[in-house]
N, C-alpha and C positions, 0 to 999 in steps of 0.2 A: 185614354180608354184602357181599362184593364182587361187583358185577355183571360178568359175563363178556361181552366183546364178542361181538356176534352173528356167527355164522359166515355168510359170504356164501353165498347159494344158488347152486348151479351150474345153469346152463341145460343141460338134457339134450338128447341127440340126438333124443329123441322129440319135442321141441319144435322144434328147429332144422330137422330134415329136412323136416317138412311145410311149415314156413314157406318154406324155400328152394324146395321143390317148387312151392308155390303161386305164388311170385313168378316162377319160371321158366315155369310154365304161362301166367300172365297176360301175361308179356312175349312168349311165343310166340304167344298168341292175338292180341295187338296187332299183332305183325309180320305174321301171316297176314291180318289185316284190312287193313293197309296194302297188302300185296301184292295182295289182291283188288281194292281200289279202284284200284290202279295198272293192273292188267290190263284193267279196264273203262274206263279213262280218267277216273275220278272222284276221283283222289287229289289233294287240294289240296297246295300247298307247305307246308313247315314254317312254323308260325305265329310268325315272328320278331317281327312287329309286331301280330299278330292282326287285320290288315287284309288281306283277300284280294288286293286289287289291288297293295298294296305288296309282299306276300310273293311274289306271282307275278312281279313285276318283278325281284326278287332272283334268282328261279329263271331268268328269262330272261337276266339278265346272266351267270349261271353257265353256262348251256347254249349261249348264242349270244353269246360275247364279241366286241366290236369290237376288233380288234388295233391297237394304237398309235394311238388316236384323237387328233386335234389340235383338235377343236371339241367342247365340252361344252354340252349344253342342260340347264338345270336349272329347277325350278319345280314347280308343282302340276299338276293335270290339264290346265290350259290349255297348259302347255308340252309335256306328254306327247302331247296329242291335236291340237295345232295346228301342229306343226313337221314338215313332210315332208322327210326327209333327202335324198330324191332331187332335190328342187328345189335344195337347197344344193349338191349334187354337180354338178348340171347347170350351175349358174352358175360353179362353181369345181371342176373335175374332180379336182384333186389333193387335196382335203380329205377327212378321214375323221371324220364327225360321230358322236357318241355321244349319244343321248337318255337322259340320266340323271334325267329328271323322274319323279316319283311322284305318284299321285293323292292328293287330300285333305290336302295339306300346307299349313301356314301358312308364312309367309316365313322364320321362324327355323328351321323344320324343313328347308326347302329348302336353306338355307345349311348346315345340318348335313350333309345328304346331299352337297351340293356339295364341302364340305371333305373328306369321306370319299373321294369319287371323285378329287379333285385329288391327294390323298395317294397314291392307288393307281395313278394314270395320269399319270406324269411327262411324257408327250409332249403333253399338252393345252396349247395356246398361246392359246386363245380360249374364253371362257365367255359364253354367251347365257342370260339369265334372263328368261323370259316370265312376266308377272305380271298379276293382276287385283286389284281392291280387296278382294275376299273374303279374299285371302291375308294382308292386313295388318290384320286385326282379330282380337283374342283371342290374340295370341302369348303373353301372360302366363300363360295357362292351358294352353298346349300345350307339353309337354316337348320340348326340343330333340332329344333322342335318339329318333329314330323307331324305331331298332333298335340292338342291341348291335353296335358296330363290330367287335369281335374275332370274334364269331360270324359276322358278315357277311363279314369277310375270309376266314375259313376256309371258309365255304360257297361263296362266289362265286369267290374267286381261288385257293384251294388245293384245291378240289373235295373237301372233306371228306365222309365218308359222311353220308347224310341221316338215317338212323335215330336217331342220338343227339339230333338236333334235334327230331324228332317227340316224343321222350320228354321232353326238357328243356322244350319249349314245349307240352306236352300240354294241350289244351283240348277236351274231348269234345264240348261243345255246338257250338263254332265249327267243329270238324272235320267233324261230321256235316252242319251247315248248309251249309258250303262244298262238301262232297262232292255235295250235291244240285244245285248250280248250276254248278260249275266246268267241267264238260264242255261244256255249251252256251255258256258264256262263251268258252272257248278256241276253239270252232268258229265263233264269231261269230253263233250263233243267238240269243243274248241281245242284243237290239237296242240297249239303252241302257247296258249294262255289259259290253261285249265285252272279253275279255283276249286280243286278237289284236295281235301286234307285227310291225312291219316289221323289216328287217335292221339298222336303226340303234337299235332299242329304242323307237321311237315307237308310239303306240296309236291308229290311225285310228278315228274314229267315223263309219263309212260307212253313212249312212242318208238316206233322202229324207223321213223323217217328222220331226215336231217334238213336244215335250212341254210346251208352254206355257213361261212364264218360269222356273218352278220355284224360282228363287232370289228371296228377298225383299230387303228393305233390310238391308245388312250392319251389323254392330255398329260402334261408333265405332272409328276408326283408332287403332292402338296404337303408341305410341312405340317399344316394344321391337322391333316388327317392322322398323321403319326402321333401328334400331340394328344389327340383324342384317345388313340389306342393306349398310349402311355398312362393317361389319366385313369382309364379303366383298369389297367394292370396295377396301378398304385392303390386304387380303392380295394381291389380284391386281396391285395397283399395285407392291407390294414385289417381287413375283415377275416383274414385267415381262410379265404376261399380259394380253391384251386383254379388256375386259369391256363387254358391251352389255346394257342392260336394255330390255325391250320391254313396253309396256302393251298388252295384247291388246284387240281390238275387243269392244265390248259391245253387246248387243241394243238397238236404238233405243227400243223400247217400254219396256224396263227403265229406261233413262235418263229417259224422259218421265214415268214413274210415280214413280220413287224419287229422282230428282234433277232436277226440272223446271227449276230455275234454274241448274244446273251448279255450285253451290258445293261440293258434296261431292267431285266429280271434280276440280275445280280445286284443292282442298286436297290431295287425293291426289297430283296431279301435282306440286304445289309440294314436298311432303314427299319424294317420290322424288328430285327434282332436288337438294334440300338434302342428302340422304343421299349423293349422288354427287359433290358439288361439289369436294371435296378430293382426289378420285381421278381418274385418267385414264380415266374411264368415259364411255360414250356412252349416251344415253337417246333412245328413239324412242317417241313416243306414237302408236301405230298406231290407237288408238280415235279420236283426234282427226283424224288425217291421212288415214285410209283411208275410202272410201265403202263401208260394209258394210251392205247392206240386210237387213231382217228375215228374208228367205228364206234367208240364209246360216247362220242359227243353228238349233240344235236346242233350246236353252233360253237363258237370259239371258246366259250366258258362253261356251258351247261352240259352236264352229263345226262344221258338217258337213264331211266330208273333202274334198269338191269345193271348198268355200270355203277350207279350210285349205291346200290346194295353192296357191291364188292368193295367200293371205296369205304362205305360205312363199317363193313366187317373189319377192315384193316384199322380204321380209326378206333374202333372198339378195342382192338388189341393194344393199340398205343395208349389208350386212356386207362385201361384196367389191367395193365401188365404187372400186377402186384405179386403174382405167384412166381417164385424163382424158376419153377419147372417150365412155365409158359415162356418166360423171358429167355431161358436157355434154348428152348425149341425154336423161337424166332431167330435167335442168333445163329444157331446151327443151320436153319433153313436159308439164311442169308449168306452162308459160307464163312461165318465168323467163329472165332474160338471163344467160348464162354469163360 
């Protein structure tokens, strides 16, 4: 007896139509939910990275672009919250800074973001990377790609419709969690995690309060973090763009508690210099050279905005010290002989 091949079963309209109808209704309900959240100011950005402050920064770059920037700030939250673009412009009125720093990034991720922005912003001639030791631990476990570059390109630079990204990166738990807080964060009512941006993309942490040290002893410094820094320096050297790395001030109590003999920070300083030695890069250890009292900090590594303004003013002098008279005045003020 010869077995006959089974006849494929046809899917009837009685099955397909309800399925399509259900999908359409679900998509419609999802769209209405997003619309309702947007109308009330509670709609988070699409979850490209599933980190609200990163995703909100992408939305900021989309909605408030800096046209033809020539100075790029990169790094983690210390770069985002410590650089006041107004102070840079005050010192050199012709410059156009773009703060391209994102919160919570390790050094390799900051380099990933920096490369993305450099590829998209050909007018940039100077890069400033503000760092702290926390950024240079654990790069081996932090994927370089903070977000998908192709999707970020389309969203930020091509103004692609947002709905497909809410669907592609749909995460119901994080969507609802972020919807509960994003309105207060955008308004600045959330004191410790505000999502308020200045016109350059910076994120002022404008509070008179403090929240203890918050950060403990960092993990061991990771070679791959410094390799990423060296890669950025090499690229900028090849492209004849200026590169300045700045080690941000750290809370004096944190240093006394977690590095009382200074060996950890000395090693960090040495490794940064070693990473930059073959490139035409400048390094400024602001932690060592600036007098930054405990009252300037909100935690171990973050400056309150009033202190960030002063830090930025000195940074501006370091970056744009082209005039001999200015350089002489700085040296005299420091008690040095020009």
